[in-house]
C-alpha positions in Angstrom: 25.7 -16.6 -12.1 26.0 -18.5 -15.4 29.7 -17.7 -15.7 30.2 -18.8 -12.0 28.6 -22.2 -12.9 30.7 -22.7 -15.9 33.9 -21.9 -14.1 33.2 -24.3 -11.2 32.1 -27.1 -13.6 35.6 -27.1 -15.0 37.3 -28.0 -11.9 34.9 -29.2 -9.1 31.6 -30.9 -8.6 29.3 -31.7 -5.7 25.6 -32.7 -5.3 23.2 -29.7 -5.8 26.1 -27.4 -6.9 23.8 -25.3 -9.1 21.2 -24.7 -6.4 23.8 -23.7 -3.9 25.5 -21.3 -6.5 22.2 -19.6 -7.3 21.4 -19.3 -3.5 24.8 -17.7 -2.9 24.4 -15.1 -5.8 20.9 -14.2 -4.5 22.2 -13.5 -1.2 25.1 -11.3 -2.4 24.1 -7.6 -1.9 26.8 -6.3 -4.2 25.5 -8.5 -7.1 22.0 -7.2 -6.4 23.2 -3.5 -6.7 24.4 -4.2 -10.3 21.6 -6.5 -11.3 18.9 -5.6 -13.9 15.8 -3.9 -12.5 12.6 -5.8 -12.3 10.2 -5.4 -15.3 7.1 -3.1 -14.6 4.0 -4.4 -13.1 0.8 -4.8 -15.3 -0.9 -1.6 -15.9 -3.7 -0.6 -13.6 -6.2 1.5 -15.6 -8.2 4.3 -14.0 -11.9 3.9 -13.8 -14.1 6.4 -15.7 -15.6 8.9 -13.3 -19.4 9.3 -13.1 -19.5 12.9 -14.3 -17.6 15.7 -16.1 -15.0 17.8 -14.2 -14.9 15.7 -11.1 -11.3 14.1 -11.3 -8.7 16.2 -12.9 -5.0 15.5 -13.9 -2.6 18.5 -13.7 0.9 19.0 -14.8 3.3 21.7 -16.1 5.0 21.8 -19.6 8.2 23.8 -20.0 10.0 26.1 -19.8 9.6 27.0 -23.5 12.3 29.0 -25.4 10.3 32.2 -24.7 10.5 31.6 -20.9 6.8 30.6 -20.5 5.4 27.6 -19.0 2.1 25.7 -19.7 -0.3 24.6 -16.9 -2.2 21.7 -18.4 -5.5 20.4 -17.0 -7.2 17.4 -18.2 -10.7 16.0 -17.2 -10.6 12.2 -16.7 -14.3 11.9 -17.7 -14.5 13.8 -20.9 -10.8 14.3 -21.7 -11.6 18.0 -22.0 -8.3 20.0 -21.8 -7.4 23.5 -20.7 -4.0 25.0 -21.2 -3.0 28.2 -19.2 0.1 30.2 -20.3 2.2 31.3 -17.5 5.3 33.5 -17.0 5.8 32.6 -13.3 5.0 29.2 -11.9 5.4 29.8 -8.2 3.1 28.2 -5.9 1.1 31.4 -5.4 0.7 32.0 -9.1 -0.3 28.4 -9.5 -3.0 28.6 -7.1 -4.3 31.8 -8.7 -4.4 30.1 -12.1 -6.3 27.1 -10.8 -8.7 29.3 -8.8 -9.4 31.3 -12.1 -10.1 28.0 -14.0 -12.1 26.4 -11.3 -14.3 29.5 -10.9 -15.2 29.1 -14.6 -15.9 25.5 -14.9 -16.6 24.6 -11.2 -14.6 23.1 -8.3 -13.5 19.4 -8.8 -13.7 16.7 -6.3 -10.1 15.7 -6.8 -6.9 16.5 -8.6 -3.9 14.4 -9.3 -0.4 16.0 -9.7 3.2 14.9 -9.5 5.5 16.0 -6.6 6.7 19.2 -8.2 7.4 22.1 -5.7 4.3 24.0 -6.7 2.1 21.1 -6.1 3.5 20.0 -2.6 3.4 23.6 -1.4 1.4 24.8 1.7 -0.5 27.2 -0.7 -2.0 24.6 -2.7 -2.6 22.4 0.3 -4.6 25.2 2.0 -6.5 26.0 -1.4 -7.5 22.3 -1.5 -8.6 22.2 2.1 -10.7 25.4 1.7 -12.6 24.0 -1.3 -12.8 20.5 -0.1 -10.8 19.2 -3.0 -8.9 15.9 -2.6 -5.2 16.3 -3.7 -3.6 13.1 -5.0 0.1 12.9 -5.6 1.7 10.3 -7.9 4.7 8.2 -7.0 7.9 10.2 -7.3 10.0 9.7 -10.5 7.2 7.7 -12.0 5.3 10.0 -14.6 3.3 7.0 -15.9 1.2 7.3 -12.8 -0.2 10.6 -14.2 -0.4 9.1 -17.9 -3.7 11.0 -18.9 -2.0 14.4 -18.7 1.4 13.2 -19.8 -0.1 11.9 -23.0 -1.7 15.2 -24.0 1.7 16.9 -23.0 3.3 14.9 -25.7 0.8 16.2 -28.3 1.2 19.7 -27.1 5.0 19.4 -27.4 4.8 18.1 -31.1 2.4 21.0 -32.1 4.8 23.5 -30.4 7.8 22.2 -32.2 6.0 22.6 -35.5 5.2 26.1 -34.7 8.7 26.7 -33.5 10.1 25.6 -36.9 7.6 27.5 -38.9 8.8 31.0 -39.9 6.5 33.8 -38.6 4.2 31.5 -36.7 2.6 32.7 -33.6 3.0 29.8 -31.1 0.3 30.9 -28.8 -2.3 31.2 -31.6 -1.3 27.6 -32.8 -1.7 26.4 -29.2 -5.1 27.7 -28.8 -6.0 26.3 -32.2 -4.7 22.8 -31.1 -6.7 22.9 -28.0 -10.0 23.7 -29.9 -9.2 20.9 -32.3 -8.6 18.4 -29.4 -11.7 19.3 -27.6 -14.0 19.1 -30.6 -12.4 15.8 -32.0 -13.8 12.4 -31.0 -11.5 10.7 -28.6 -9.9 7.4 -29.4 -11.0 5.8 -26.2 -14.5 7.2 -25.7 -15.4 7.7 -29.3 -17.0 11.1 -28.4 -15.6 14.6 -28.5 -14.6 16.0 -25.2 -16.7 19.0 -25.5 -19.9 16.8 -25.9 -19.2 15.1 -22.7 -18.2 18.3 -21.0 -20.9 20.7 -22.2 -23.4 18.5 -24.1 -22.6 20.1 -27.4 -19.9 20.0 -30.1 -17.8 23.1 -30.4 -18.0 25.0 -33.7 -14.7 25.1 -35.7 -13.7 25.8 -39.2 -15.0 22.6 -40.5 -18.9 22.7 -41.4 -21.0 20.1 -39.7 -24.7 19.1 -39.2 -26.5 19.9 -36.1 -27.4 16.7 -34.1 -29.8 16.3 -31.2 -28.3 15.2 -27.9 -29.0 11.8 -26.7 -28.1 9.8 -23.6 -24.9 8.0 -24.5 -23.3 7.7 -21.0 -23.6 3.9 -20.6 -22.2 3.3 -24.1 -19.3 5.6 -23.4 -18.5 3.8 -20.1 -18.5 0.4 -21.9 -16.4 1.6 -24.8 -14.0 3.3 -22.3 -13.5 0.1 -20.3 -13.0 -2.0 -23.4 -10.5 0.2 -24.9 -8.5 0.7 -21.7 -8.3 -3.1 -21.2 -7.1 -3.6 -24.8 -4.5 -0.9 -24.4 -3.3 -2.5 -21.0 -3.0 -5.9 -22.6 -1.0 -4.6 -25.4 1.3 -2.6 -23.2 1.8 -5.4 -20.6 2.8 -7.7 -23.4 5.2 -5.3 -25.0 6.8 -4.4 -21.7 6.8 -7.9 -20.4 5.2 -6.9 -17.2 4.6 -9.2 -14.4 3.5 -9.0 -10.8 6.2 -8.2 -8.2 6.3 -10.1 -4.9 7.7 -7.3 -2.8 5.5 -7.0 0.4 5.4 -5.1 3.8 8.4 -6.0 5.9 10.8 -6.8 3.0 14.4 -5.3 2.8 15.1 -3.5 -0.5 17.3 -1.2 -2.3 16.0 1.6 -4.6 17.2 2.3 -8.2 19.4 5.3 -8.7 17.5 8.3 -10.2 20.7 9.9 -11.5 24.0 8.1 -11.8 27.1 10.0 -10.7 29.3 8.3 -13.4 29.5 5.2 -15.5 30.7 3.0 -12.6 27.8 3.9 -10.3 25.7 0.8 -9.5 22.2 0.4 -10.8 20.8 0.5 -7.2 21.8 2.6 -4.2 23.4 0.5 -1.5 21.2 2.1 1.3 18.7 -0.3 2.6 15.0 0.3 3.1 12.2 -1.5 5.0 8.8 -1.7 3.2 6.3 0.0 5.4 3.2 -0.2 3.2 2.4 -1.0 -0.4 -0.7 0.2 -2.2 -0.7 -1.2 -5.6 2.6 -0.4 -7.3 3.1 2.6 -4.9 5.6 1.6 -2.1 6.4 3.5 1.1 9.9 2.8 2.5 11.8 3.8 5.6 15.7 3.8 5.6 17.4 1.6 8.0 20.2 4.0 8.4 18.6 7.5 8.7 14.9 6.7 9.2 14.0 8.7 6.2 10.6 7.9 4.7 10.3 7.8 0.8 7.8 6.7 -1.9 8.8 4.7 -4.9 7.2 2.6 -7.5 7.8 -1.1 -7.0 9.5 -1.4 -10.4 12.2 0.9 -8.9 13.0 -1.6 -6.0 15.2 -4.7 -5.7 14.5 -7.1 -2.9 17.5 -8.3 -0.8 17.5 -11.9 0.2 17.5 -12.9 3.9 21.0 -12.9 5.3 22.5 -11.2 2.4 26.2 -10.8 2.2 27.6 -7.3 1.8 31.3 -7.7 2.3 33.0 -8.9 -0.9 36.2 -10.1 0.6 34.2 -12.0 3.2 32.0 -13.4 0.5 35.0 -14.7 -1.5 36.7 -16.3 1.5 33.5 -18.0 2.7 32.7 -19.1 -0.8 36.1 -20.7 -1.2 35.7 -22.5 2.1 32.3 -23.8 1.0 33.7 -25.2 -2.3 36.5 -26.9 -0.5 34.2 -28.3 2.1 31.7 -29.6 -0.7 34.7 -31.0 -2.6 36.0 -32.9 0.3 32.7 -34.3 1.0 32.2 -35.5 -2.5 35.8 -36.9 -2.7 36.8 -37.8 1.0 39.9 -39.8 0.3 42.8 -38.1 -1.6 44.4 -41.6 -2.4 41.2 -42.9 -3.9 41.2 -42.7 -7.6 38.4 -41.4 -9.9 37.7 -45.0 -11.1 36.8 -46.1 -7.6 34.4 -43.2 -7.2 32.7 -44.1 -10.5 32.2 -47.7 -9.3 30.7 -46.6 -6.1 28.3 -44.2 -7.8 27.3 -47.0 -10.3 26.6 -49.4 -7.5 24.6 -46.7 -5.6 22.6 -46.1 -8.8 22.0 -49.9 -9.3 20.7 -50.4 -5.7 18.4 -47.3 -5.9 17.0 -48.5 -9.2 15.7 -51.7 -7.8 12.1 -51.5 -6.7 11.8 -52.4 -3.0 8.6 -53.3 -1.1 7.5 -52.0 2.2 5.9 -54.1 5.1 2.4 -53.4 3.8 3.3 -54.6 0.2 3.3 -51.1 -1.5 6.1 -50.4 -3.9 8.5 -47.5 -3.8 9.5 -45.6 -7.1 13.1 -45.6 -8.1 15.1 -42.4 -7.3 18.1 -41.1 -9.3 21.2 -40.9 -7.3 23.6 -38.0 -7.7 26.9 -38.7 -9.2 29.7 -36.5 -10.5 30.1 -36.0 -14.2 31.7 -38.6 -16.5 34.1 -36.1 -18.1 36.1 -35.9 -14.8 37.1 -39.6 -15.2 40.6 -38.6 -16.4 41.4 -36.4 -13.5 43.2 -37.2 -10.4 41.0 -36.6 -7.1 43.9 -35.0 -5.3 44.5 -32.6 -8.2 40.9 -31.3 -7.8 41.5 -30.5 -4.2 44.7 -28.7 -4.7 
């Protein structure tokens, strides 16, 4: 857009040229497909549940070099973490692992997962329906939506990398030691060890400690959790330059490519979608070509301007015609010299600067008249048109 303005200013000019160029570029679909994605929206932090083991976040880590996978379960209230080592991660085996864990700690009220094949299977759907568990799925290709478990996954990955590089180390032993350490260490947000909020007691480990009487600290933890989350959200929003997106129901958008075929692939896919619903940053879309319904985060979308131009050749021709039309309107007589145009512009500016009075005696403010740039004074008018 900036380069187009610079190029036009060298040879032509007409009133409100910059605004018309900006409007033209915004309506160009091809320009939209290669444009920069929108910045992410401000973070929306999850409220602290009222009790332990009510809302859980679940995800898989792996595969590891040994062929194993890790099923990670995190409690949103206490941050208590359970890690299950699995050889097979089919839907049936996933349901069995969850059933074994839930029978030990109790059935939760809700679970949040991504859209992996194990989590969108009919087996897990029937399991949740049988035990009255609400299953919440995050937006596809947006792992930040399940940030609680993704954060602990990063810590687990670091510990496993250390174990992998240590000669003679047992990675399963190290993993269990890490989980014990995590559950017995005060969390940075709540300030309390996950085991205390989960069981009402601190787990015994290798470090000696004093026995302390349990006290009611729920209200204090809730306040601390809220304050720490707001501080983290403010810092993250500032670092990511987050701002609200104006995409709403009924808008026509294109989606960001998840995987590019080659270096010449556009940032956004040319297939157009209509916004059906929007819930926070989660947007439901329907394809205008196939009718397919998908879910995407609002940061992965780009809004198309009304009446966008998709034909590049047609755009160029219409743009050239628009330039010629505007040029002819600004310089209607080919025989008229640039000096006469300047004289007319000066007279118009002088007339507009005089303060006139209306019939009721009120005064009107002076308005600046548009005139072409002074650096065009050495150019012939007819040479600009040709």
